GUNULUM-838264 format. One record per residue (C-alpha): residue in one letter; x, y, z. Coordinates in steps of 0.2 Angstrom, whole numbers, plus 5000, padded with zeros to 4 digits. Layout:
% GUNULUM-838264
aXYZ/...
This chain:
% GUNULUM-838264
m571156095756/m570656075737/r569856245737/i571356325745/v572456245731/v571256315718/l571256495725/l573156485726/f573056435708/l571956585704/a573156705713/v574656635703/l573656665687/v573356845692/t575156865695/g575656785679/f574456905670/v575257055677/i577056985673/t576556935655/a575757105653/i577357195658/l578457085647/a577357115632/g577457295635/t579357305637/s579857175624/g578657215610/e578557025605/w576756975599/v576956805608/w576856885625/w575156975619/i574456795616/l574956745633/v574256905640/g572556865632/l572456685637/t572956725655/g571756865655/l570256755650/l570656635663/v570756765676/a569156845671/l568356665671/g568956635688/i568356805695/h566656765687/d566556595695/l566856675712/v565556805711/q564156705702/k562756625713/r562056495701/h563356355703/a563956315720/i565356205713/l566056345702/r565956465717/n567056355728/f568156285714/p568356425700/i568956375683/v569356185687/g567556165692/h567156175673/a567956005671/r566555925680/y565255995667/l566355945653/f566555765659/e564655765663/f564355815645/i565355685637/r564955545650/p563655455638/e564955435625/i566355385637/q565155255644/q564555185628/y566255175619/f567455135632/i566655065648/e565154965645/r565354785640/n564554705624/t563054635634/d562554765647/g562254925637/k560455005639/p559255015631/f560154915618/d561754825622/r563254835611/d563054665603/t561254705598/r561754875590/s563254785581/v562154655573/i560954795567/y562354895560/a563154745552/r561554685544/a561054855538/k562754855528/g562354695521/v563454585531/d562954415537/s563454445555/h564454315565/k565354325581/a566754215587/f567254125603/g565554085610/t564254185620/e564554315632/l562954295641/d562754215658/v561754065652/n561454005670/r560654165676/v558954155682/g557854225668/h558954175653/e557854105639/y558353995624/l557453915609/v557353725608/h558153665592/s557753495583/t558853345580/a558253345563/p558253525556/v557353555539/a557853675525/p557453855528/p556153935517/a556654015500/e555454155503/q554954255518/h553254205526/k551854335526/v550354345538/r548554385532/i547754525541/g545854535540/s544354475550/s542754405542/q542154585542/c543654655532/t543354655513/r545154705508/p546354595519/y548254625518/d549754505519/i551054575530/s552854535534/l553454455550/l554454615553/n553854795549/v554254975553/s553355025569/s552455195571/m553555345570/s552955515565/f553655645553/g554055785565/a554755665578/l555855595563/s556655695550/s555955695532/h557555605527/a557355465540/v555555445535/m555955435517/a557355315520/m556255195529/n554955215516/k556255165502/g556855015512/a555054955515/a554554975497/m556154875491/g555754735504/g553854725503/f553554765521/v552454895530/q552955065536/e551755135550/t551555315550/g551455365568/e550055475575/g550855625566/g549855595551/l550055525533/t551255645525/r552055655507/y553655575514/h552755425519/l552155415501/e553855455493/c554455285487/g552855195486/a552955075502/d551454995509/i550755105523/f549755075539/w549055245544/e549055275563/i547655375570/g548055445587/s546955555599/g547455715590/y546855645573/f548255735564/g547955745546/c546055715548/r545455835561/t544355985563/p544956145569/e544356095586/g545355935586/r543955815583/f543855675569/a543555735551/p542755585542/e542855655524/t544655705526/f545055535532/r544055455518/a545055545505/k546755495512/a546255325517/a545755285499/r547555295493/e548255135486/e549755145497/v548755145513/k548454955517/g547754965535/i547255085549/t547855085567/i546955175581/k548255215594/i547555205612/s549155215621/q551055185618/g552355085628/a553455235632/k552155335641/p550455235643/g549155345650/l549855505643/g549655585626/g550955645614/v551955805612/l552955875598/p553956025606/a553656185597/a555556195593/k555356045581/i553756115572/t554056185555/q552856255543/e552756095534/i552355995550/s551056125554/e550256105538/a550355915538/r549655895556/e548456045554/v549056125570/p549656305573/m551456365573/g552456415588/q551656305601/d551856125607/c550856005597/i549855905610/s548855735608/p547655715622/a547855565634/s546255485627/h545155495611/p543855635610/e542755515599/f542555375612/s542755335630/t542055155632/p542454995623/r540754995614/e541055165608/m542855125602/l542154975592/d540855095584/f542355205579/v543255045572/a541755015561/l541655195555/l543455185550/r543255025541/e541855085531/l542655255527/s544255165521/g543355045510/g543454885520/k545354895524/p545954815540/v545754915555/g546654875572/i547054955589/k548654985597/f548954995616/c550154965630/v549254835642/g548654905659/s547154815666/r546654645660/t544854695665/d544954825651/l545554685638/m544054575643/a542954725642/i543454755624/c543154565620/k541454575628/a541054725618/m541554635602/l540454485606/e538954595611/t539154715596/g539754595583/i541054725578/l542854655576/v544454735576/d545554655562/f547154665572/i547854715589/t549654785591/v550354755609/d551654895613/g552754835627/a553154955641/e555054945636/g554655035620/g555355205619/t555455305603/g554355435611/a555255545624/a554255525641/p554455565660/i555555445668/e554255385680/y553155325665/e554655255655/d555255155670/h553655115681/v552055115671/g551354985659/t551554795656/p553154735648/l552954655631/t553154465636/e551754475649/a550654585639/l550754485623/m550354325632/l548954405641/v548154475626/h548354315616/t547554205629/i546154315633/l545754315614/v545854125614/g544754115630/t543454225622/g543454125605/l544054275595/r545854235592/k545554155574/e544754315568/i546054435575/r547854445571/l549154495585/a550654605583/a552154635595/a552954805596/g554354845608/k556254805607/v556154685592/a557954685585/s558454505580/g557854355572/s557754265589/d556654415595/i555454385581/v555354195585/k555154225603/r553754345600/l552854225589/i552954085602/q552254205615/g550754235605/a551154365591/d550754335572/f551954465566/t553054605574/f553454795572/a555154875576/a555555055579/r557255085587/s558054945577/m557455025561/m558155195567/m559855115570/a559755035553/t559455215547/g560955275556/c560455305574/i561855295587/q560755285602/a561255465607/q559655485616/q559355665610/c557755625601/h556655755609/t557955895609/n558055925590/h559955895591/c560055725585/p561855705579/v561455595564/g559955675557/v558655545561/t557555635574/t557755815570/q557055955560/n558756045559/k559056045540/r560956055543/l560955895553/e559655815543/r560655845527/a561955715532/l560655575531/d560755505513/v559055435508/q559755315495/d561055245506/k560055225522/g558555155512/h559655015506/r560254985524/v558454975530/y558054845516/n559654745521/y559254745539/h557554685536/r557954555523/l559454475534/t558454485550/v556854395544/t557954275534/e558854235551/a557154205559/g556654085546/q558353995548/l558053985567/m556353905564/a557153785551/s558453735565/m556953695576/g556253575563/l554853685557/t554353735539/s553153875545/p552853995560/d551153905562/q552053755569/l552853855583/n552153815601/t552553865619/r553553715623/m554953775611/l555453925622/r556253895639/r556654005654/r557853965668/v556853985684/n558153945697/l559953875697/q559353695696/s557953695682/t557153775667/r555353775662/s554453795645/y553253935642/a551853805641/e552153775660/l552553955665/f550854035661/h549053995663/w548453975645/l546653975642/r545753845631/p544753915616/g543053985623/e543453945641/l543054115648/l541354105640/e540953925646/n541753915664/p543054045669/p544453975680/a544454045698/s545954155695/w545054245680/a543254235686/q543154395696/d543954505682/w542854425669/q541354465679/e541854645682/a542354675664/d540954795656/p540854835638/d540155005643/h541655055654/f543555055655/g544355025672/e544254925688/f542954955700/a542754795710/p542954825729/l544354725737/p544154655755/y546054675757/g547554755749/v546754925749/p547955065755/r547255155771/g548055315777/v547755475786/g546355585779/i546955675763/e546255855761/p545655915744/p546956015735/r547056195738/r548056335729/e549456415738/e550156595734/e551256585719/p552956665717/a552856825707/d554256775696/a553556595692/v553856535674/s553256385664/a554356225666/p555356195649/r555056035640/v556856015636/e558256065648/p559156215641/r560956195635/n561556365642/s561456415660/k560056525664/k559456605680/v558256485689/h556456545692/p555156455702/v553956365691/h552056395690/q551056295703/d550056215689/v551356105680/t550155975675/r550555905658/p549455955644/e549555785635/g548955715651/q547255785649/p545855665642/g545155695625/k543355675631/q542555725647/t541055615651/v539755645664/d539955465670/q541755485676/h541455385692/r540555215689/e539455145703/p540355015714/w540354845705/q539154715712/p539554535711/
């Protein structure tokens, strides 16, 4: 019925076009010619919709079918600004975004009339306050990073700018964060895109992240270049080095900067060619085992002159964590810090399967890494950082209770810089100039103003974390313990984190591993990553699966675009090989398949 109405409407338009054309020709009034033009455009659009074959909805419902695409285009804005409640927006709800924006403007944010959260919901968490609060600290706490093998330790803030590369971020955004970090005395991590002049613009303390592409310290073949690294790591601004193993948004994948976002400046900074996607492999070419990884850590510590060197990863197998700890015990080489990136992290655009279904969330991951370090007797040497959806003072305190010593934040720092959660980061069309290389869009981001906002956000948020700890009766983060954070487990009761998780005693894995940990601990091997222990049950069994075979490919097959094109194009079949280049490992080893594990 609807289609009949639309076709009748099109017929009326055609009739109207004829009538207005006659009136325009006989009366000579220019107004009629405007009506002729508008009506003619609508008629032409309707005829085009009827004969085109790419969009079924337009062929069945010409002209009015375009309304569907219009509403789909503005749906995110309608959802965010008019429909969602204060507490249910994703990835960050309205209340959280409002707090970040308010603090960035220097406003000591408050909210009236009580919480909108369902405090009786299973999973709700809360901090335990004291009947006798103490005075909050006058200055912000710092954490010293540096094991006994580090000759140049560094005191880091409880909240810092997490790794975001120039290229993924605009130069103005990088400089604004750098300015805020310099003013506030906290760290800006570079991201794996390399150490660029924008990270050095305002003199902030820098942690240089080294990814699997070794951007800024690589050979033409993509391998690590020691002397190039030595020269840059010697800079006074560089206070520490982070080796990125994986990231929360896409653990098990490498990184990719689309060719559309690569400028001549990015090409020179990363030492990659123009005109093609910039790919980081899924694993490092320089190592493929825990023992080899620690050799690389020792090399970077030596080349940097004794500065702290750490590793960053999204937790997968706990056997891998134990294997790293065993490698540290056997080689005597320590990392100075470990950054745990939660699976809910997301500044890097990723396939939705990875964003939603791969990797360990930060809460579980952080507690797991902390307790394994305790169980192997390494926790006193190694500092632990939490990265992933840290936005408020309560987030900082919760992560410290769960095992972290300090935190990194990426998306909240982007919001302090002006991000509106448009989720256009990978398209080069960021409307506020934060994640784009489009100079017209980038120009709108004022470095001076946004730098002050980053500073304000950090200052007020860390101060609020100190106030929360004071309300809990504590004068230092060292006094936090797992009884001070509680979670509702059912409608009748709550339990503290001391009860919820199996916390290991110092050295327990070395002395007498508990039954629930013993098999993984025995399997962990400093010369291999991965799980190989045979399972007597729980192994999927199915029909025989044949080896892959190549089918005949369509003649007009094309490569799948990285970003959905804005304009409507003819659809072609994609090439048979649509594997992701950033999914390829950086080092192919002979021993790809380890012999079955023997108890």
